[in-house]
C-alpha positions in Angstrom: 0.0 0.0 0.0 1.4 3.4 -1.0 1.6 6.4 1.3 0.3 9.4 -0.6 1.7 11.7 2.2 5.2 10.5 1.3 4.7 11.6 -2.3 3.2 14.9 -1.4 6.2 15.7 0.9 8.6 14.5 -1.8 7.1 16.9 -4.4 7.2 19.9 -2.1 9.3 22.7 -3.6 9.8 21.1 -7.0 11.5 22.9 -9.8 10.7 22.9 -13.5 12.3 23.8 -16.8 11.2 26.0 -19.8 12.6 27.2 -23.0 12.4 30.9 -24.0 9.9 29.9 -26.7 7.6 28.1 -24.2 8.0 30.9 -21.7 6.9 33.5 -24.3 3.5 31.8 -24.5 2.9 32.0 -20.8 1.4 35.3 -19.8 1.6 34.7 -16.0 3.6 31.9 -14.4 1.4 32.4 -11.3 -1.4 30.8 -13.2 0.6 27.6 -13.4 3.2 27.4 -10.7 3.4 28.0 -6.9 5.1 31.3 -6.0 8.8 31.0 -5.6 9.2 27.9 -7.8 12.6 27.7 -9.4 12.4 27.8 -13.2 15.4 26.5 -15.1 15.8 28.2 -18.5 17.2 25.8 -21.2 19.8 27.5 -23.4 19.5 25.5 -26.5 22.3 25.9 -29.2 21.4 28.8 -31.4 19.2 30.6 -28.9 20.2 34.3 -28.7 21.3 35.5 -25.3 18.8 38.3 -25.6 15.9 35.7 -25.6 17.4 34.2 -22.5 17.6 37.5 -20.7 14.0 38.4 -21.6 12.8 35.1 -20.2 14.9 35.3 -17.0 13.6 38.9 -16.3 10.0 37.8 -16.8 10.4 34.9 -14.4 12.1 36.9 -11.7 9.7 39.8 -12.0 6.7 37.5 -11.6 8.0 36.2 -8.3 9.9 33.1 -9.3 13.5 32.0 -9.3 15.1 32.1 -12.7 18.0 29.6 -13.2 19.4 29.9 -16.7 21.6 27.2 -18.2 25.2 28.1 -19.0 26.3 25.5 -21.6 30.1 25.5 -21.7 30.4 24.4 -25.3 28.5 27.4 -26.8 30.3 30.0 -24.8 33.3 31.4 -26.7 35.6 32.5 -23.9 35.9 34.0 -20.4 35.1 37.5 -21.7 31.8 36.3 -23.2 30.9 34.4 -20.1 31.6 37.5 -18.0 29.4 39.6 -20.3 26.5 37.1 -20.0 26.8 37.1 -16.2 26.8 40.9 -16.1 23.8 41.1 -18.3 21.9 38.5 -16.4 22.5 40.3 -13.1 22.1 43.8 -14.5 19.0 43.2 -16.6 17.3 40.3 -15.0 18.5 40.1 -11.4 19.8 36.5 -11.8 21.9 35.0 -9.1 21.4 31.3 -9.8 22.9 29.2 -12.6 23.0 25.6 -13.9 26.4 24.9 -15.4 26.5 22.1 -18.0 28.8 21.0 -20.8 25.9 21.4 -23.3 24.6 19.4 -26.2 26.8 20.9 -28.9 29.0 18.3 -30.6 31.9 20.7 -30.8 33.0 23.6 -28.6 32.5 27.1 -30.0 35.5 28.3 -28.1 37.6 27.8 -25.0 35.2 25.7 -22.8 34.2 22.1 -23.1 33.0 21.3 -19.5 31.2 22.8 -16.5 34.5 22.4 -14.6 36.1 24.9 -16.9 33.3 27.4 -16.2 33.8 26.9 -12.4 37.5 27.4 -12.7 37.0 30.9 -14.1 35.7 31.8 -10.5 33.4 34.3 -12.2 30.3 32.9 -10.5 31.8 33.5 -7.1 33.2 36.9 -8.1 29.6 38.0 -9.0 28.2 36.5 -5.8 25.9 33.8 -7.3 23.8 32.4 -4.4 23.3 29.0 -6.0 25.1 26.9 -8.6 23.8 23.6 -9.9 25.7 21.1 -11.9 24.7 18.0 -13.9 24.2 14.6 -12.3 24.1 11.3 -14.3 22.4 8.4 -12.3 22.7 6.1 -15.4 26.1 7.4 -16.6 26.8 9.5 -19.7 28.0 8.0 -23.0 29.4 11.4 -24.1 31.7 11.5 -21.1 32.3 7.8 -20.7 32.0 6.2 -24.2 33.0 2.8 -22.8 29.9 2.7 -20.6 31.7 3.1 -17.4 31.4 6.0 -15.0 35.1 6.7 -14.5 35.2 10.2 -16.0 31.8 11.2 -14.6 32.9 10.1 -11.1 36.3 11.9 -11.4 34.5 15.1 -12.4 32.0 14.7 -9.6 34.8 14.4 -7.1 36.4 17.6 -8.4 33.0 19.4 -8.1 32.5 18.1 -4.6 35.9 19.6 -3.6 34.9 22.9 -5.3 31.6 22.9 -3.3 33.7 23.3 -0.2 35.4 26.4 -1.5 32.5 28.3 -2.9 30.0 30.5 -1.0 27.2 29.4 -3.4 24.9 26.6 -2.5 25.3 23.7 -4.9 23.1 20.8 -6.0 23.2 18.1 -8.6 20.4 18.4 -11.2 20.1 15.1 -12.9 19.0 13.8 -16.3 15.5 12.4 -16.2 15.1 8.7 -15.3 12.1 6.3 -15.4 13.2 3.7 -12.8 13.9 4.2 -9.1 16.4 1.4 -8.5 19.3 2.9 -10.5 18.6 6.3 -8.9 18.7 4.9 -5.4 21.9 2.9 -6.1 23.6 6.0 -7.6 22.6 8.4 -4.8 23.7 5.9 -2.1 26.9 5.2 -4.1 28.0 8.8 -4.2 27.1 9.4 -0.6 29.2 6.4 0.4 32.1 8.1 -1.5 31.7 11.1 0.8 30.0 13.3 -1.9 27.2 15.1 0.0 26.1 17.6 -2.7 22.2 17.5 -2.6 20.5 15.8 -5.5 17.6 17.4 -7.4 16.3 14.3 -9.3 15.2 14.8 -12.9 11.8 13.4 -13.7 10.0 13.5 -17.1 6.5 15.0 -16.6 3.4 13.5 -18.1 3.5 13.2 -21.8 2.6 10.9 -24.8 4.7 7.8 -24.8 6.1 8.5 -28.3 7.2 12.0 -27.1 9.1 10.6 -24.2 10.8 7.9 -26.2 11.9 10.5 -28.8 13.4 12.9 -26.1 14.9 10.0 -24.2 16.9 8.9 -27.2 17.9 12.5 -28.0 19.0 13.1 -24.4 20.9 9.8 -24.0 18.7 8.5 -21.2 20.2 5.3 -19.9 18.9 1.8 -19.1 15.7 2.9 -17.6 14.4 3.8 -21.0 13.5 0.1 -21.2 10.5 1.0 -19.0 9.1 3.0 -21.8 10.0 0.5 -24.5 8.2 -2.3 -22.5 5.2 0.0 -22.1 5.2 0.7 -25.9 4.7 -3.0 -26.6 1.5 -3.1 -24.5 -1.2 -2.0 -27.0 -3.6 -1.2 -24.1 -1.1 1.4 -22.8 0.4 2.7 -26.1 -2.0 5.5 -26.5 -2.3 6.4 -22.8 -0.2 9.3 -21.6 2.7 8.3 -19.4 2.7 9.7 -15.8 5.7 9.3 -13.4 3.6 8.0 -10.5 5.6 4.8 -9.9 9.1 6.1 -10.0 8.2 9.1 -7.8 6.2 7.0 -5.3 9.1 4.5 -4.9 11.6 7.3 -4.4 9.3 9.1 -2.0 8.8 5.9 0.1 12.5 5.2 0.2 13.2 8.8 1.3 10.6 8.5 4.0 12.2 5.3 5.3 15.7 6.7 4.9 15.7 10.4 5.9 19.4 10.9 5.2 18.9 9.8 1.6 20.3 12.8 -0.3 17.5 13.6 -2.8 16.5 17.2 -1.8 14.0 18.1 -4.5 12.3 16.9 -7.7 13.1 18.7 -10.9 10.5 18.2 -13.7 11.2 18.2 -17.4 7.8 19.2 -18.8 8.1 17.2 -22.1 4.3 17.2 -22.4 3.8 20.8 -21.3 3.9 22.7 -18.0 0.2 22.4 -17.4 0.4 18.6 -17.4 3.1 18.7 -14.7 1.2 21.1 -12.5 -2.0 19.1 -12.9 -0.1 16.0 -12.0 1.4 17.5 -8.8 -2.1 18.8 -7.7 -3.6 15.4 -8.3 -0.7 13.8 -6.3 -1.3 16.2 -3.4 
């Protein structure tokens, strides 16, 4: 028997992600999200920085927390990074950032990883209150082509040491997963290695099955994609929208039974739209 109270508590304070294009279609974020919700802004390759600034300003002015992506591979050099930061702070009052390598196949300039962005020390210089970095519960083939987690683990250890030196609060914002067991093993594994950076677990919001499979392949989601593939073989479920009830309930129950388990928040990827996420959260409460 599931405990719905566990799930309600687990979803408290969730964050969500938007693109500038999706944000432009939302007149008021208050109509969709609880006040103060953290809203990540995906900086997709080719998106002008001006569009990112407009989106961040809108989110912050409406009483939410804008956290733009800083994808290393599309930032030319330290000067450009500094200009972006100054514009974000001066025009949009941004003091939170998600640092990622980014999806570009080749670097535009000097940066190839989030570690290199951190090494500039610009985010500390400009007094960012919060810096999030990527987490990979099921590994990352771009970083570890051999399927191991050697390079990912080494980078995570470096970032953990950095977290001790920065004044900013840090968290691991992960790729979305569909199965609880790999997540639990990964979180426990990094905790056992002494890495205590809080985890904001990525969850795909309700969406059509075909949509989720498409994005999962594009984003390099790991072994838990088999959950979707198995569901796709069941004709009775093929046309029904996917909802992340099971994975969230299992993680919520595990967190309730193990309070020191280091998942701090849920981060939703609204692949089926923001309203489907907010409706799902309300139903779960």
